[in-house]
N, C-alpha and C positions, 0 to 999 in steps of 0.2 A: 443659478449658481447653487449647487447640490449642499445639503447642510453637513456640516463636518460631524454632526451627531450620527450619522448613518453608518451601520456596520458595513465595512468592505465585504465583498462576496466570500473571500476566504475566512474572514471572523464570523460570517453567518453561518458558514459550514461547519467550522469548529463548535459553534454553539449548539447547533442541532444535532452533531454528531455525540459530543462529549457531554453536553449540558453545561458547558462552563464558556464563558466569553474569553476569546484569546487574548482580550486587553484586560489586564489585572493591575497595571501599575497605576499609583494614584497621579491624579492631576496636578498635585504639590505634595512633595515627599515631607515627612515629619522627620525632624533633626532635633536632639540626636535619637536615632530610630533603628539602630541593629541591636535586637535582641532586648535592648533596655531603653527606656524613654525618660524624659526629664521628669514626669510624674512618678515613675516608678522610683527613679533615683531620689526624688525628694521625700518619698515615703520611707526609705531605707534610712537616709540621713537623719530624718526625725526619729526613727526607732532607735538608732544607734546613739543620737543624743540622749536619749531617754533611758538608755542603757537596758532595753528591753529585749527579752529571749524571744526568738533565738538570735537575732540580728548582731547584738553585740557581741556573742561568742563568735559569731561567723566572721564579723569585722576583725576581731582579734586575732582569729586564726588566719586570716588572709594578710594581715600586717605582720605576723610572725614568719611569713614564708619568704624564701629567697626572692621571689618575684616581686615582692613591695620593697625591697631594699634601693637605697639612693647611691649605694656604690657599686651597682651592677655595672659590668663593662659589655656591651654589645658586641657581637661577633659576626658581623655581615660578611657575605661571601658574594661574590660576582655570580658564580655557578654552585648552586645546592644539588649535590649529587646523592639520591637516595636510591638503593637497591630495596628489595624484597626484605621486609622487616627491618629496614633502614641499615642494612648492609651491603654495599658499603653506606658509611654514615658520614658524609662530608657536608657537614653544615646543618644537618637534619635537625637535630636535637637542639642546636644553637637557634636555628630560625623559629621552630615552634616555641621554644621558651622565651626568647626575646619578645615574641609576639604577646605571649601571655603575659609577661612582666610589664609590656606596654598598657595592657588592658588592666592589669592589677592596680598600675600606678595611676592610671585615669579614674579608676574607681576610689581609689585612696584620695586622689584630688578632690573629687566632687564632694566627698563626705567631708573630709577634714579642712577643705577650702586652703590647704598649704601649698602655695604654688610651686615649692620645689618639686612636688610629686608630679605636677603638669609637665615642669621643664624637664624633668627625668624620662617621662614618658615620651616627649617629644624628641629628646635627644637619640632614644633607641629607635624610634620610627624614621628619623632623618638619617641615621647611619645606614639602614637598610636601604631607603629610596634612593641614597646616593650610590649604592654600590650593586645590589642585585640585578642580573640580566635574565636567569634563566633557572630551570629546574631540569634535572636530567635523570636518567635510569628508569627503572621499571616502576618505581613507586612515585614518580613524578607528580601524576595527577592526585594521588591521595594526599602527599604531602602538601602540594599547592593548596589542596582543599583544607586541610586543618589548618595553617598558617593563614591561609586566605579568608578564613571564618573568623578568626581573631583579630587580625589588624584592623577590619573597619569597625568594630565594636569600640576599640580604644581611639580610633580616629574620629569618629562620631562625636564621643564625649569631649574630647580635647578641642576639636574644631568649633563645635557649637557650645562651648561652656567656658571657654577660657580664650583670652586674647593674649596674641604674641606667637603665632605658628607660621613664619613667614613662608616655610617650606611644604605647607599643606598641598599646593598643587602639584608640587614635585611627587609627594605620597599619592597623590591621583592617579598621576602618569604611572607611577609603578604598579598600582593596581590594574590599571587598564591595559598596559601593554606585558606585564610579566605575569600576573595571576589570571585575569579574567580569560584570555584565551585558552589557557590550560584547563580550566573548569568549566567553561560554558558548554562545552559539547557533551558533557556527560561520559558515563564508562559503562561497559558491558561486563565489566568484574562484580563481586559480589555487591549487594545492595548498598552496604554502608559506604562504599566509594562513591557512587553516584549521589546517595543523599548528602554526605559531607560536601562533595564537590558543589552540588545545586545550594546547600546552605552559603558556600563561599560566594557564588555567583550573585546570590540574592543580596547579600549585605554589601558586597561590591557595587552592585546596581544602585543600591540606596546611596551610598557615599557619592558616587558618581552622577547621581540624578539620572540615570540612564534608563529610561522607560523600557526601550526595546530588550535590554539585557534582563530587566526585571520580569518582563512578560515571558521571555524565554525559560527565565529559572522557574517560574511557576508553572509553565507548561510542562516542564521537566519534571518537577516535583509531582505535579498530578498523575503523570504517566508511571512514575516509579513506585509510588506509595503502594498501589495495590498489587504489585508485584514483590512487595517486600513484606507486608503484613496480611495475613490471610484472615477473612471472615467467611462464616458459613454462607452468605448472600453470594459469594463469588462461585459456588457450585461444588463440584466434586474435586475440584483442582486449584489451586492457586492461579491467578493472573501470570500470564508469561511476561517477562522483563521486554520493556520497548525495544526495538532493534531488530527483532528476529533472531532466529538461530535456536531457541530454546522455546518448543511449543509442543513436542509430544508428551504424553505422559511420562515416559521414561526419562526424557530430558529434563522436564521440571523435577521430578523426584531427584535425579542426580544434582539438580542445582540447588535443591532444597537439602542438600548433605545427607541424601538416603531416606529422608523422612517420607512416609507414604500414608500416614493418617494424618489429616488435617483438622484443626479445631480453631476458634476463635482467639486470636492474638498470637498464634505461632507466627514466628518470622522465618524469612529465608535463610537466616544465619544462626537459628536456635540450636540447631544440632551441631553446628561447628563450634561455637562457644558463646557464652553470654557477653563475655567483653566487646567483641565485634558487635554483636547484636545491640549492646549498649550504645555504641557509636551510632548507629542508625536511628535507634530511637531518640538520642539527643539531637540529632540534626533534624529529625521529623519535629520535634517540639521547638527547637530554635527557629525554624522556618515559619512555623505557625504563628510563634511570637512576633517575629519581625513583621509577618503580613498583618496581625493584628495591630500594631504599632502604626503601620503605614495606612489603615483604615479599610483593609480587605477583610481581615479576619477569616483566616482558615480553619480555624479551631471547630466550629460547628462541622464543617466538611471531613475533617479528619477524625472526629471524635469518636466514632465507634472503633476503628481500627487501633487508634493510639491508647484509648481505655483498656480495651480488651489486652494490647500487647504488653502495656505497663503492669496490668494486673496479673497477667499469666506468668511473665517473668519474675515480678516481685514474689508470687506465692512460692516458686521453687527456690528463689535465692533465700527466702526465709526459712527454709527448711522442709518443705512439703516432699513427702516420698515421691520417686520419679517411677511413674508406670512403665510397664514393660514396653508399651506401644510407643512410648516417646524416646526419640534417639536411642532406640536400642536399651532402654531402662538406665542411661547413664548421661548425665549433663555435666559441662564444664563449666562451673558458676564464675562470678566476678562481673556482675553487671555495672559496677562502677556508679560513681555521684552523678546519674544522669536523670533521675526522675523528678526533680523539683520543678523544673519549668513546665512539663507536661502537666505534672500534678496540680500545680498552681492554676493553669488554663483551664483545665478541664473540672475540677472539684472547686476552687476557691471563686472562680469566675462564673462558671456555667453550672455549679452544684451537683455535679455528678459524683454519686456515692463510689469510692474507690478504696474499699477495706483494706486490701493488701499493699496497694501502692503507699496508702498514707502510713501503713505500720512500717514498711520500708523506709519510707522517705525520713519519717520522722526519727527512725532507729539511727540513721546515717547523718543526722544533724550535728554539728554544721558541716555540709558537705564542703570537700576542697577542691582540688584539681585533679584532673586524670594526666596532666603533663602534656596533653596533646591538643585539645581546643575545648575543654570543658573546664570551668572555674569559677568557684564561690557562688554557686546558684542558690545556697540557703540564703545567703546575704542579698541577693538582687531578686529573688521569687518567692522567697517563704511568705505565704498568706499575704501576697501583694495584690491588693484589688484594683490595681492602676494598669 
C-alpha cells in the first residue's frame, strides 16, 4: 500500500512547474481563522481594556457606527440583483451592510463579552441564511465576493467563541450553496474582482473546513497576483492574467488602462483609480492574513509585490506630484482604509521598512469601513504581533 504522503502526479507536476505544492490547506483548520484569530482578538481586547492608543479610539469609532447597533433590522432577500456599479440595486447594499454589521457585532461581542451583541450578530446571519437563494445580474460575482468575504469573519468569531447558535449549520449550507459556486471559478474582469472573489472563497473554505476549496482558492490567488501587481523581475511587461485572451503587448497595455511604463508596485488598476486598486490590495492582504492564521503564511511569498504596491500608492495618496509617464500625469486618488492589514503583516511581523505606507496608515487611524468588505482594521491589526 502506497504512503498517503506521496504526491500525486498532478501535484508533482504543479510543484515542478510553479514551485508551489497544489496542496495548501492545513491538515487541521484554526478557528476563529478568517482574517482574525483568537490570539489577535485577545491582544485587541487587552489593549481596549487598557484604554491604549490606537485601539481604544478605533473601538469607540466602531461602536459609534450603525453597524454596531442592537436595533438594526436585517433586510434579507431571496434574490440579490446587482447590475454594474450596483444599478439596479435590489438588495446589494442591504446584503453587504448586514454582513458588515454581523462582523462588527461579533467583534463587539468578543471585546465586551456582552452576549447581546453575539445574539444580534446571530439574528442577522440567521435572517440571511433562511432567505437568500441567488445573486443575479452583471455584478453578481463581485457582490458575492464582497458579502462572501465578510460573512465568514463574523461566523468564525461567533461559532468558535460563543455558545448558542443552533443555525450555524444552515449558515454553512448558505455559504456552500449560494456563495462558493459564484466565487470559486474566479473572473476575467479587472483584478480586484477575482482577488475579492478569491478572498471570499478562501474564507468560506475555512468555515466549511473544505480543503479542496481552500487549495483551489490559493492556486487562483497565486496565478492572479502576478497579473495584478508588477515588479521588475516580471520582465518588460506584466504577467498576463490567467485564462488567456490577454497576452500581446497591446492587449496587456489596454488591460492596464493604457499604461505602458511599468515600475515596481504599479497595479493593473492604478490608472483606473486608486479606489478599485485599494480593493485589490485589501484582498491580497486579507488572503495572506488568513493563510498565515491557517499555518501556511503567504506573506513571505507575496511580500515583494505587496510592499511595493502599498508603498507606491501610499506615496501618491500622500500628495507626491504625478510624473507625466504615470497614467498620463493624472491619478484618481481615494485608496481607502486598506493599508493596515498588509502594513502590519509586512512591517510589524516581518520587519520590512515601509515609510510611505506607515505615514499613510498612521495618518488614517483609526481606520473605519469602506462599506463594502473592509472594516475596523486599525482595531484588529494595528501593531498586532499575533
